[in-house]
N, CA, C and O of each residue as an XYZ file, in Angstrom:
224
protein
N       7.516      0.705     31.119
C       7.763      1.271     29.807
C       8.347      0.220     28.863
O       8.003      0.204     27.681
N       9.216     -0.651     29.354
C       9.790     -1.702     28.527
C       8.713     -2.603     27.940
O       8.822     -3.047     26.797
N       7.672     -2.872     28.725
C       6.597     -3.753     28.263
C       5.912     -3.175     27.024
O       5.477     -3.923     26.149
N       5.816     -1.859     26.951
C       5.190     -1.229     25.790
C       6.067     -1.334     24.549
O       5.552     -1.447     23.437
N       7.371     -1.300     24.724
C       8.290     -1.325     23.598
C       8.465     -2.728     23.013
O       8.754     -2.877     21.825
N       8.293     -3.737     23.833
C       8.544     -5.094     23.361
C       7.650     -5.525     22.199
O       8.181     -6.041     21.215
N       6.325     -5.348     22.249
C       5.519     -5.785     21.107
C       5.915     -5.057     19.814
O       5.919     -5.648     18.735
N       6.243     -3.779     19.940
C       6.667     -3.007     18.779
C       7.982     -3.561     18.222
O       8.138     -3.691     17.007
N       8.907     -3.879     19.093
C      10.194     -4.441     18.660
C       9.988     -5.795     17.994
O      10.649     -6.114     17.006
N       9.071     -6.588     18.538
C       8.783     -7.893     17.933
C       8.198     -7.728     16.542
O       8.566     -8.452     15.617
N       7.277     -6.765     16.392
C       6.695     -6.508     15.062
C       7.771     -6.066     14.087
O       7.764     -6.474     12.926
N       8.696     -5.232     14.550
C       9.779     -4.752     13.699
C      10.659     -5.916     13.262
O      11.053     -5.992     12.098
N      10.967     -6.816     14.176
C      11.791     -7.975     13.835
C      11.067     -8.863     12.829
O      11.679     -9.369     11.888
N       9.754     -9.054     13.028
C       8.976     -9.866     12.086
C       8.946     -9.213     10.711
O       9.055     -9.900      9.695
N       8.801     -7.902     10.672
C       8.772     -7.185      9.396
C      10.123     -7.305      8.686
O      10.179     -7.527      7.476
N      11.203     -7.156      9.443
C      12.540     -7.290      8.848
C      12.757     -8.707      8.335
O      13.340     -8.903      7.269
N      12.292     -9.685      9.087
C      12.440    -11.079      8.682
C      11.621    -11.351      7.411
O      12.090    -12.039      6.504
N      10.417    -10.816      7.351
C       9.572    -10.992      6.162
C      10.228    -10.344      4.944
O      10.205    -10.906      3.849
N      10.806     -9.173      5.137
C      11.491     -8.492      4.040
C      12.698     -9.303      3.578
O      12.939     -9.435      2.378
N      13.450     -9.844      4.526
C      14.597    -10.682      4.182
C      14.147    -11.898      3.370
O      14.761    -12.234      2.357
N      13.084    -12.548      3.812
C      12.586    -13.725      3.093
C      12.113    -13.361      1.689
O      12.362    -14.097      0.734
N      11.434    -12.231      1.568
C      10.956    -11.800      0.252
C      12.130    -11.540     -0.689
O      12.095    -11.924     -1.858
N      13.160    -10.892     -0.175
C      14.344    -10.637     -1.015
C      15.017    -11.935     -1.407
O      15.432    -12.105     -2.554
N      15.128    -12.861     -0.449
C      15.788    -14.138     -0.735
C      15.000    -14.930     -1.775
O      15.583    -15.506     -2.694
N      13.671    -14.957     -1.630
C      12.841    -15.679     -2.595
C      12.941    -15.038     -3.971
O      12.995    -15.740     -4.981
N      12.966    -13.712     -4.017
C      13.087    -13.015     -5.298
C      14.416    -13.364     -5.959
O      14.463    -13.633     -7.159
N      15.486    -13.359     -5.183
C      16.801    -13.682     -5.729
C      16.833    -15.122     -6.241
O      17.362    -15.390     -7.319
N      16.269    -16.039     -5.469
C      16.229    -17.439     -5.893
C      15.423    -17.598     -7.171
O      15.785    -18.386     -8.044
N      14.324    -16.847     -7.285
C      13.471    -16.929     -8.466
C      14.212    -16.416     -9.697
O      14.125    -17.016    -10.768
N      14.942    -15.308     -9.550
C      15.706    -14.748    -10.667
C      16.790    -15.734    -11.114
O      17.002    -15.924    -12.311
N      17.460    -16.348    -10.170
C      18.494    -17.334    -10.511
C      17.863    -18.524    -11.227
O      18.436    -19.034    -12.190
N      16.699    -18.973    -10.778
C      16.064    -20.119    -11.428
C      15.660    -19.777    -12.861
O      15.768    -20.622    -13.749
N      15.195    -18.545    -13.096
C      14.856    -18.126    -14.466
C      16.116    -18.109    -15.324
O      16.104    -18.598    -16.454
N      17.200    -17.552    -14.796
C      18.451    -17.479    -15.562
C      18.945    -18.878    -15.925
O      19.379    -19.104    -17.054
N      18.885    -19.810    -14.988
C      19.321    -21.175    -15.273
C      18.403    -21.842    -16.287
O      18.859    -22.575    -17.164
N      17.114    -21.582    -16.158
C      16.132    -22.149    -17.086
C      16.394    -21.660    -18.505
O      16.336    -22.442    -19.454
N      16.683    -20.366    -18.655
C      16.952    -19.792    -19.978
C      18.257    -20.356    -20.548
O      18.372    -20.585    -21.752
N      19.229    -20.576    -19.672
C      20.497    -21.131    -20.134
C      20.282    -22.544    -20.696
O      20.882    -22.913    -21.706
N      19.434    -23.318    -20.044
C      19.152    -24.684    -20.489
C      18.263    -24.679    -21.733
O      18.463    -25.483    -22.644
N      17.286    -23.777    -21.772
C      16.335    -23.728    -22.885
C      16.172    -22.285    -23.350
O      15.292    -21.582    -22.854
N      16.996    -21.828    -24.289
C      16.972    -20.421    -24.734
C      15.608    -19.956    -25.249
O      15.330    -18.757    -25.232
N      14.750    -20.876    -25.706
C      13.429    -20.471    -26.185
C      12.584    -19.858    -25.064
O      11.626    -19.129    -25.323
N      12.942    -20.156    -23.848
C      12.192    -19.624    -22.703
C      12.612    -18.204    -22.339
O      12.127    -17.657    -21.349
N      13.488    -17.609    -23.106
C      13.910    -16.232    -22.833
C      12.781    -15.244    -23.114
O      12.871    -14.076    -22.734
N      11.732    -15.698    -23.769
C      10.582    -14.842    -24.058
C       9.869    -14.502    -22.748
O       9.406    -15.413    -22.061
N       9.765    -13.218    -22.379
C       9.110    -12.832    -21.118
C       7.667    -13.324    -21.018
O       7.166    -13.565    -19.920
N       7.011    -13.471    -22.146
C       5.608    -13.920    -22.120
C       5.495    -15.325    -21.529
O       4.499    -15.648    -20.882
N       6.497    -16.145    -21.746
C       6.504    -17.495    -21.179
C       6.387    -17.430    -19.656
O       5.618    -18.177    -19.051
N       7.156    -16.531    -19.047
C       7.149    -16.425    -17.589
C       5.897    -15.715    -17.075
O       5.445    -15.995    -15.965
N       5.344    -14.821    -17.850
C       4.093    -14.169    -17.425
C       2.963    -15.191    -17.352
O       2.112    -15.124    -16.466
N       2.960    -16.133    -18.284
C       1.919    -17.164    -18.265
C       2.166    -18.167    -17.148
O       1.235    -18.583    -16.459
N       3.423    -18.552    -16.972
C       3.758    -19.546    -15.959
C       3.714    -18.962    -14.546
O       3.362    -19.659    -13.595
N       4.075    -17.677    -14.410
C       4.146    -17.024    -13.099
C       3.470    -15.663    -13.195
O       4.150    -14.663    -13.422
N       2.162    -15.596    -13.030
C       1.420    -14.344    -13.234
C       1.869    -13.182    -12.350
O       1.571    -12.029    -12.663
N       2.575    -13.455    -11.260
C       2.992    -12.365    -10.371
C       4.213    -11.638    -10.887
O       4.632    -10.662    -10.265
N       4.809    -12.060    -11.990
C       5.994    -11.391    -12.547
C       5.621    -10.048    -13.120
O       6.483     -9.335    -13.634
């Protein structure tokens, strides 16, 4: 029975790890935008980031 549970547990750990990485990357991206705007206030226009980063 343990053998059946192990692949599922591994998938769960991978999913949790992927979610953690996605959150960390999102947080890093938000911080980089905030710093960029602080350095260059003209970049506060959301359209600038939509063109530069289409996934926003």
